[in-house]
C-alpha positions as CSV (number, residue, x, y, z in Angstrom):
1,M,-75.8,63.1,122.0
2,T,-75.1,59.8,123.6
3,T,-76.2,56.7,121.7
4,T,-77.6,53.8,123.8
5,D,-77.4,50.2,122.8
6,P,-81.0,48.7,123.1
7,A,-79.7,45.3,124.1
8,A,-77.5,46.8,126.8
9,A,-80.5,48.8,128.0
10,G,-82.4,45.6,128.8
11,D,-84.9,45.4,125.8
12,P,-85.6,41.6,125.7
13,E,-86.7,41.9,122.0
14,A,-83.7,43.8,120.9
15,A,-81.2,42.1,118.6
16,P,-77.9,41.0,120.3
17,A,-75.3,43.8,120.3
18,D,-72.8,43.8,117.5
19,P,-69.5,43.1,119.3
20,H,-67.7,45.2,116.7
21,A,-70.0,48.2,117.0
22,T,-68.7,51.4,118.6
23,F,-70.6,53.7,120.9
24,P,-69.5,56.9,122.6
25,H,-68.0,56.2,126.0
26,P,-69.9,57.8,128.9
27,I,-66.8,59.5,130.1
28,W,-64.3,59.7,127.2
29,G,-66.9,60.4,124.6
30,D,-66.5,59.5,120.9
31,E,-62.8,58.9,120.4
32,S,-63.1,57.8,116.7
33,D,-61.5,61.0,115.3
34,V,-58.4,60.9,117.6
35,V,-58.0,57.2,116.8
36,D,-58.0,57.9,113.1
37,L,-55.5,60.7,113.6
38,A,-53.1,58.4,115.5
39,I,-53.4,55.6,112.9
40,E,-52.8,58.0,110.0
41,W,-49.7,59.4,111.7
42,S,-48.4,56.0,112.5
43,A,-48.9,54.7,109.0
44,K,-47.0,57.5,107.5
45,R,-44.2,57.3,110.1
46,V,-43.6,53.6,109.6
47,V,-42.8,54.0,105.9
48,R,-41.0,57.4,105.8
49,H,-37.3,57.9,105.7
50,T,-35.6,58.5,109.0
51,D,-34.3,61.9,110.0
52,P,-30.6,61.9,110.9
53,L,-30.8,65.4,112.3
54,S,-33.3,64.4,115.0
55,T,-31.6,64.7,118.4
56,A,-32.2,65.6,122.1
57,R,-33.0,69.1,123.2
58,S,-33.0,70.7,126.6
59,A,-36.1,70.5,128.8
60,S,-36.4,74.3,128.8
61,E,-36.4,74.4,125.0
62,L,-39.1,71.7,124.8
63,A,-41.2,73.4,127.4
64,A,-41.1,76.7,125.4
65,D,-42.1,75.0,122.1
66,A,-44.6,72.5,123.5
67,G,-46.5,74.7,125.9
68,P,-48.8,73.3,128.6
69,T,-50.1,69.9,127.6
70,I,-51.6,68.5,130.8
71,T,-54.7,70.7,131.7
72,A,-57.9,70.2,133.5
73,S,-60.0,70.1,130.4
74,G,-57.5,68.6,128.0
75,I,-56.1,70.2,124.8
76,G,-57.7,67.7,122.5
77,G,-56.2,64.8,120.5
78,A,-55.4,66.9,117.4
79,A,-53.5,69.5,119.4
80,A,-51.7,66.8,121.5
81,L,-50.6,64.9,118.3
82,D,-49.5,68.2,116.7
83,V,-47.2,68.8,119.7
84,F,-45.8,65.3,119.4
85,D,-45.3,65.7,115.7
86,R,-43.7,69.1,115.7
87,V,-41.8,69.2,119.0
88,L,-41.4,65.9,120.8
89,E,-40.7,63.2,118.2
90,P,-38.1,65.3,116.4
91,A,-36.3,65.6,119.8
92,T,-35.6,61.9,119.9
93,R,-32.8,60.1,118.1
94,S,-33.8,58.1,115.0
95,Q,-32.6,54.7,116.2
96,D,-33.2,53.0,112.8
97,D,-31.3,55.5,110.7
98,P,-28.8,53.5,108.6
99,L,-25.9,55.8,109.8
100,N,-26.8,55.7,113.5
101,L,-23.8,53.5,114.4
102,A,-23.3,54.6,118.1
103,Y,-24.1,52.4,121.1
104,I,-26.3,49.5,119.8
105,A,-29.1,51.1,117.8
106,A,-32.2,49.3,116.6
107,A,-33.4,48.6,113.1
108,P,-36.9,47.0,113.3
109,T,-38.6,45.7,110.3
110,R,-41.7,47.7,109.1
111,A,-43.7,44.6,109.8
112,A,-42.5,44.5,113.4
113,I,-43.2,48.2,114.0
114,A,-46.7,47.9,112.5
115,F,-47.5,44.9,114.6
116,D,-46.4,46.7,117.7
117,F,-49.4,49.0,117.1
118,V,-51.6,45.9,116.7
119,T,-50.3,44.5,119.9
120,S,-51.1,47.7,121.8
121,S,-54.5,47.9,120.2
122,A,-55.4,44.3,121.3
123,N,-54.5,45.3,124.9
124,I,-53.4,41.8,125.9
125,F,-52.3,40.9,129.4
126,G,-49.4,38.6,128.6
127,G,-48.6,37.4,132.1
128,L,-50.9,34.3,132.5
129,W,-52.1,31.7,130.0
130,E,-55.7,32.3,130.9
131,A,-55.6,35.9,129.9
132,G,-53.2,35.8,127.0
133,A,-53.1,32.2,125.7
134,G,-53.0,33.1,122.0
135,A,-50.4,35.8,122.4
136,I,-48.2,33.6,124.7
137,Y,-48.5,30.7,122.2
138,A,-47.1,33.0,119.5
139,E,-44.4,34.3,121.7
140,N,-43.4,30.7,122.5
141,E,-43.1,30.0,118.8
142,A,-40.5,32.8,118.6
143,I,-38.8,31.5,121.7
144,A,-38.7,28.0,120.2
145,W,-36.7,29.3,117.2
146,L,-34.1,30.8,119.6
147,V,-34.0,27.5,121.5
148,G,-33.3,25.7,118.2
149,L,-30.4,28.1,117.4
150,L,-29.0,27.4,120.9
151,G,-29.1,23.7,120.3
152,W,-30.9,23.2,123.6
153,P,-33.1,20.2,124.3
154,E,-36.9,20.0,124.0
155,G,-38.5,21.5,127.0
156,A,-36.2,24.5,127.2
157,G,-38.1,27.8,127.0
158,G,-38.6,31.2,128.5
159,C,-40.4,34.5,128.1
160,F,-39.9,38.1,126.9
161,V,-38.9,40.8,129.3
162,S,-38.2,44.5,128.9
163,G,-34.4,44.4,128.3
164,G,-31.1,42.9,129.1
165,T,-30.9,44.3,132.6
166,S,-34.2,42.7,133.5
167,G,-33.3,39.4,131.8
168,N,-29.9,39.2,133.4
169,L,-31.3,39.9,136.8
170,S,-34.1,37.3,136.5
171,A,-31.7,34.6,135.2
172,L,-29.2,35.2,138.0
173,L,-31.9,35.2,140.7
174,T,-32.9,31.8,139.4
175,A,-29.3,30.7,139.5
176,R,-28.8,31.9,143.1
177,E,-32.0,30.3,144.3
178,T,-31.1,27.0,142.5
179,A,-27.7,27.0,144.1
180,L,-29.3,27.6,147.5
181,T,-31.7,24.7,147.0
182,R,-28.9,22.4,145.9
183,R,-26.3,23.4,148.5
184,G,-28.8,23.7,151.4
185,S,-27.6,27.0,152.8
186,R,-26.0,30.3,152.0
187,P,-22.2,30.4,152.2
188,P,-21.0,32.0,155.5
189,G,-19.2,34.7,153.4
190,G,-22.1,35.2,151.0
191,W,-22.5,34.2,147.4
192,K,-20.2,35.3,144.6
193,L,-20.9,35.9,140.9
194,A,-18.0,35.3,138.5
195,C,-17.5,37.4,135.3
196,S,-14.9,39.5,133.5
197,A,-14.5,43.2,133.5
198,N,-15.9,43.2,130.0
199,A,-19.3,42.0,131.2
200,H,-22.2,44.4,130.7
201,S,-22.8,47.0,133.3
202,S,-26.1,45.4,134.1
203,I,-24.3,42.5,135.7
204,Q,-22.9,44.9,138.3
205,T,-26.4,46.1,138.8
206,A,-27.7,42.6,139.2
207,A,-25.0,41.8,141.8
208,R,-26.0,44.8,143.9
209,A,-29.7,43.9,143.7
210,L,-29.0,40.2,144.6
211,D,-26.6,41.3,147.4
212,V,-23.7,39.2,146.0
213,D,-20.1,39.9,145.4
214,I,-18.4,40.0,142.0
215,L,-15.5,37.7,141.4
216,D,-13.5,39.4,138.7
217,V,-11.9,36.8,136.3
218,P,-8.9,38.1,134.3
219,V,-9.3,38.1,130.5
220,D,-6.8,37.1,127.9
221,E,-4.8,39.4,125.7
222,R,-7.7,39.7,123.3
223,G,-10.2,40.5,126.0
224,H,-11.9,37.1,126.3
225,L,-13.0,35.3,129.4
226,T,-11.4,31.8,129.2
227,G,-11.8,28.4,130.8
228,P,-8.3,28.2,132.3
229,A,-8.6,31.6,134.0
230,L,-12.0,30.7,135.3
231,R,-10.8,27.4,136.7
232,V,-8.1,29.2,138.7
233,E,-10.7,31.5,140.3
234,L,-13.2,28.7,141.0
235,E,-10.5,26.7,142.7
236,R,-9.9,29.6,145.1
237,S,-13.6,30.1,145.9
238,A,-16.3,27.6,146.6
239,D,-19.0,30.3,146.9
240,V,-19.6,31.1,143.2
241,F,-23.2,30.3,142.3
242,A,-23.0,31.5,138.6
243,V,-20.7,32.5,135.9
244,V,-21.7,35.1,133.3
245,A,-20.1,34.8,129.9
246,S,-20.6,37.3,127.1
247,A,-21.8,36.4,123.6
248,G,-20.9,39.7,122.0
249,T,-19.9,42.5,124.4
250,T,-21.5,45.9,123.8
251,N,-18.2,47.8,123.5
252,E,-16.1,45.5,121.4
253,G,-18.4,42.7,120.2
254,I,-16.3,40.0,122.0
255,V,-17.6,36.4,122.3
256,D,-16.0,34.7,125.3
257,D,-14.5,31.2,125.1
258,L,-17.9,29.5,125.7
259,A,-16.9,25.9,125.2
260,A,-14.0,26.0,127.7
261,I,-16.1,28.0,130.1
262,A,-18.9,25.4,129.9
263,D,-16.3,22.7,130.6
264,V,-15.3,24.4,133.9
265,C,-18.8,25.2,134.9
266,E,-19.8,21.6,134.5
267,E,-16.7,20.5,136.4
268,F,-17.5,22.7,139.4
269,G,-21.3,22.4,139.2
270,V,-21.8,26.2,138.6
271,W,-24.6,27.7,136.7
272,L,-23.6,29.2,133.3
273,H,-25.5,32.3,132.1
274,V,-24.7,33.7,128.7
275,D,-25.4,37.4,128.0
276,G,-26.1,37.7,124.3
277,A,-28.2,40.8,124.5
278,Y,-26.5,42.3,121.4
279,G,-24.4,39.5,119.9
280,G,-26.7,36.5,120.5
281,A,-28.4,37.3,117.1
282,G,-25.2,36.0,115.5
283,L,-26.3,32.5,116.3
284,A,-28.5,32.7,113.2
285,A,-25.5,33.6,110.9
286,P,-23.5,30.7,109.6
287,S,-20.4,32.8,109.1
288,V,-19.9,33.4,112.8
289,R,-21.9,30.5,114.4
290,H,-18.6,28.7,115.4
291,R,-17.8,31.5,117.8
292,F,-20.7,30.4,119.9
293,D,-19.6,26.8,120.3
294,G,-20.4,25.7,123.8
295,I,-23.5,27.8,124.2
296,E,-25.5,24.6,123.9
297,R,-24.4,23.7,127.5
298,A,-25.4,27.0,129.1
299,D,-28.2,27.1,131.7
300,S,-29.7,30.4,130.8
301,F,-29.4,33.0,128.0
302,I,-30.7,36.4,126.9
303,V,-30.8,38.2,123.6
304,D,-32.5,41.5,122.8
305,P,-34.6,41.3,119.6
306,H,-34.7,45.1,119.8
307,K,-30.9,45.2,119.1
308,W,-30.0,42.9,116.2
309,L,-33.2,40.9,115.6
310,F,-35.1,43.7,114.0
311,A,-37.9,44.2,116.7
312,P,-39.0,47.6,118.2
313,Y,-38.3,48.5,121.8
314,D,-38.6,47.0,124.3
315,C,-38.0,43.3,123.9
316,C,-35.5,40.8,125.5
317,A,-35.8,37.1,125.2
318,L,-34.9,35.3,128.4
319,V,-34.4,31.5,127.9
320,Y,-33.8,28.7,130.4
321,R,-32.5,25.2,129.7
322,D,-34.9,24.0,132.5
323,P,-37.8,26.5,132.9
324,Q,-39.0,24.5,136.0
325,L,-36.1,26.0,137.9
326,A,-37.3,29.5,137.0
327,R,-40.8,28.6,138.0
328,A,-39.6,27.6,141.4
329,T,-37.9,30.9,141.8
330,H,-40.4,33.4,140.2
331,S,-43.9,32.0,140.7
332,Q,-46.1,34.3,142.7
333,H,-48.8,32.9,144.9
334,A,-52.1,34.6,145.9
335,S,-55.7,33.5,146.2
336,Y,-56.5,34.9,142.8
337,L,-53.6,33.0,141.3
338,D,-54.3,29.6,142.8
339,H,-56.0,28.1,139.7
340,V,-53.4,29.2,137.1
341,D,-53.2,26.9,134.1
342,R,-49.7,25.4,134.1
343,E,-49.9,23.0,131.2
344,S,-47.6,25.5,129.4
345,W,-45.5,27.9,131.4
346,N,-46.8,31.3,132.3
347,P,-44.4,34.2,131.4
348,S,-45.1,35.7,134.9
349,E,-43.5,32.6,136.4
350,L,-40.2,32.9,134.6
351,A,-38.9,36.4,135.5
352,L,-39.2,39.3,138.0
353,H,-42.6,40.5,136.8
354,L,-46.3,39.7,136.9
355,S,-48.0,42.3,134.8
356,R,-46.6,42.4,131.3
357,R,-47.6,43.3,127.7
358,A,-47.1,40.6,125.1
359,R,-43.9,42.4,123.9
360,G,-42.7,39.4,121.9
361,L,-45.5,39.6,119.4
362,P,-43.9,42.1,117.1
363,F,-40.8,39.9,116.9
364,W,-43.0,36.9,116.3
365,F,-45.0,38.6,113.5
366,S,-41.9,39.8,111.7
367,L,-40.4,36.3,111.9
368,A,-43.7,34.8,110.6
369,T,-43.9,37.4,107.9
370,H,-40.4,37.3,106.5
371,G,-39.1,33.9,107.5
372,T,-36.0,32.9,109.3
373,D,-33.9,32.8,106.1
374,R,-34.3,36.5,105.6
375,Y,-33.3,37.0,109.2
376,R,-30.2,35.0,108.6
377,D,-29.4,37.1,105.5
378,A,-30.1,40.4,107.3
379,I,-27.7,39.5,110.1
380,E,-25.1,38.3,107.7
381,S,-25.4,41.7,105.8
382,S,-24.4,43.6,109.0
383,I,-21.4,41.3,109.5
384,T,-20.3,41.8,105.9
385,T,-20.7,45.6,106.2
386,A,-18.6,45.6,109.4
387,Q,-15.9,43.5,107.6
388,E,-15.8,45.8,104.6
389,V,-15.5,48.9,106.8
390,A,-12.8,47.2,108.9
391,E,-10.8,46.4,105.7
392,A,-11.1,50.0,104.5
393,I,-9.7,51.2,107.9
394,R,-6.9,48.6,107.8
395,A,-6.0,49.8,104.3
396,S,-6.2,53.5,105.1
397,D,-3.1,55.7,105.8
398,H,-4.8,57.8,108.5
399,L,-6.7,55.3,110.6
400,Q,-5.8,52.2,112.6
401,L,-8.0,49.1,113.2
402,L,-7.4,48.1,116.8
403,R,-8.8,44.6,117.0
404,E,-10.3,41.8,114.9
405,V,-14.0,42.2,114.2
406,E,-15.7,39.2,115.8
407,L,-19.3,40.1,115.0
408,S,-20.3,43.6,113.8
409,V,-18.5,46.1,116.1
410,V,-15.5,47.9,114.7
411,I,-13.0,49.6,117.1
412,F,-10.5,52.0,115.5
413,E,-8.5,55.2,116.1
414,R,-7.2,58.2,114.4
415,P,-3.5,58.3,115.6
416,G,-2.5,61.6,117.0
417,Y,-6.1,62.7,117.9
418,T,-6.8,64.1,121.4
419,D,-10.0,63.5,123.3
420,A,-11.1,66.9,122.4
421,Q,-10.6,66.3,118.7
422,Y,-12.5,63.0,118.9
423,S,-15.4,64.8,120.6
424,E,-15.4,67.7,118.1
425,W,-15.4,65.3,115.1
426,S,-18.1,63.2,116.6
427,H,-20.3,66.2,117.4
428,E,-19.9,67.7,113.9
429,A,-20.7,64.5,112.2
430,A,-23.8,64.1,114.3
431,V,-25.2,67.7,114.0
432,S,-24.6,67.6,110.2
433,G,-26.5,64.4,109.9
434,R,-23.6,62.6,108.3
435,M,-23.2,59.8,110.9
436,L,-23.6,59.1,114.6
437,C,-20.3,57.7,115.9
438,V,-19.2,58.5,119.5
439,P,-15.9,58.0,121.2
440,T,-15.4,55.1,123.7
441,K,-12.6,53.8,125.8
442,W,-10.4,50.8,124.8
443,N,-7.4,49.7,126.9
444,G,-7.6,53.0,128.7
445,R,-7.5,55.3,125.8
446,T,-10.1,57.2,123.7
447,V,-11.0,55.5,120.4
448,L,-13.9,55.4,118.0
449,R,-16.5,52.6,117.7
450,L,-19.0,51.6,115.0
451,A,-21.8,49.1,115.7
452,F,-23.5,47.6,112.7
453,V,-27.0,46.1,113.2
454,N,-28.9,47.8,110.3
455,P,-28.9,45.8,107.1
456,A,-29.7,49.1,105.2
457,T,-26.3,50.6,106.2
458,D,-24.2,51.2,103.1
459,P,-20.5,50.6,103.9
460,R,-19.4,53.0,101.1
461,A,-21.3,55.8,102.9
462,V,-19.6,55.0,106.2
463,I,-16.1,54.9,104.5
464,E,-16.8,58.2,102.9
465,V,-17.5,59.8,106.3
466,L,-14.4,58.3,107.8
467,E,-12.4,60.2,105.2
468,T,-13.2,63.4,107.1
469,L,-10.9,62.2,109.8
470,R,-7.9,63.0,107.7
C-alpha cells in the first residue's frame, strides 16, 4: 500500500514534511530492505580480512554460477546481493591484501573505504561549485596538502580525476594549448612531446589523443631522464611543447633527475609535467624527499591516491601551478553554464570532464581522520619494508638484486631461471595464496618485481616466500 505525504498532497493545514522521512517510491517501491542488506554487507566487508585466493574466472564459469541476473521483473535485491557475494566479488583480486605485490596495488584505509559509501550515498555532483560546494571545498583541502608537499606557491591547485591516464592527458592538453597561445601558431611539422622510454604507457596514449609526436630522450645507465640528455634533444627541436618526467616509474620506481630537467625546461621555455601517479606519495616521506628536488618548479603534476595514499579506486589528483591556464583550456561554455560561480575554481574547468563524482572525498576524509603524520608514517613503512626485502635478496645465495631501491619497488632475479620457470613459480604462488608477484621485463630480460604500498605487509612473510625460489 502506498503512503501519501499529506503536505505533498496539497493539504494546507498539514504539518511540513519531514525532510528525513521516507516514503515508498511510486516506481521503485520501498527499498529500505535492500538498502539495509547492502549496508550490512559493506560494513562486514570493510573490516574483514582479505582473501588472497580471490582471482579472475572465465566469463563462461561466471555465467554458469551466476545465472541470469538482468530480467524483465528483476530478481530482487537479496538474490542480486547473493550472486555478488557468492560468485562475483570472489572473482576479483583483493587489491588490499598485504601480499598482493604485483603491479601497483591499493591499500585504502578503512576510513576511506567507509566514506566512499558515504560519498555515493550523498549523490553529489562534483563538477561545479553551485552543485557541490561543500564537497569541492573538502577536496580542495586535500589538494592544498599536496600543493604544500610540492612546495608550490599560493594559488596553485587542481582537481580529482579518475586515474593517471586522464590526469596526464588533461595536463598535457593544457600544456599544448598554452604553448599554442604563447607561440601564436602550431609548428609546421606539428608539436612534439619529450619523455624517456621509461615514461608510463599513458603518455603514449596521450600523445595519440593529442596528435603529437613523441621525442624519445635517452636515459642514463640507471634508467633516469637527465637534464643534459634533454638539453641535447631540445637543441635539435624547437617544436617541443612539454616534457614529461617521472616521479616513480611503475616498473622500477625510478625518480628522474627533476632539478636538472627543470633547469632545462626553464631555459627553453617548455612546460614540465611530472607523472607521480605511483611515486608522488613519496613527497610525504622525509627519507626519500630529496629524490624529488626540483619538483617545486614543475608546471603540472599528478598522483594517484588510490595507489600509495590509501584511498579506494578511482582517484587521481591533478595539480597545476597556475590553474588559470587549465581553465582557459578546459572550461566548457553553454547557456546553462553562463552563470557559473568562479570565485573558486570549478573541477569541471580543470580537466577533460564535466560530470564527475566527488571522488576526492574518501581521500579527504581519511586525511582528516588520521592526520598527515600517520600518512607520513605509513608511506615510510612501505619504504622500510622494501629496503628490508632488498637487503635480504642482496644477502641471499640464490637471488640477485638488480638495482638500487629508490622508493618501494624491488627488481630482482633468480639466476638460471627461464621465462617458463618464472611463470610457473608466479602462478603457483598466486593460486596457493602465498603471494602475488608477477614477472616483468628489465633491460630486455625476464625478472621479478615487488611493489610495496601496503603498510600491513610483513617483510618476513615476503622473505619466507622468496625462499621457495631455491
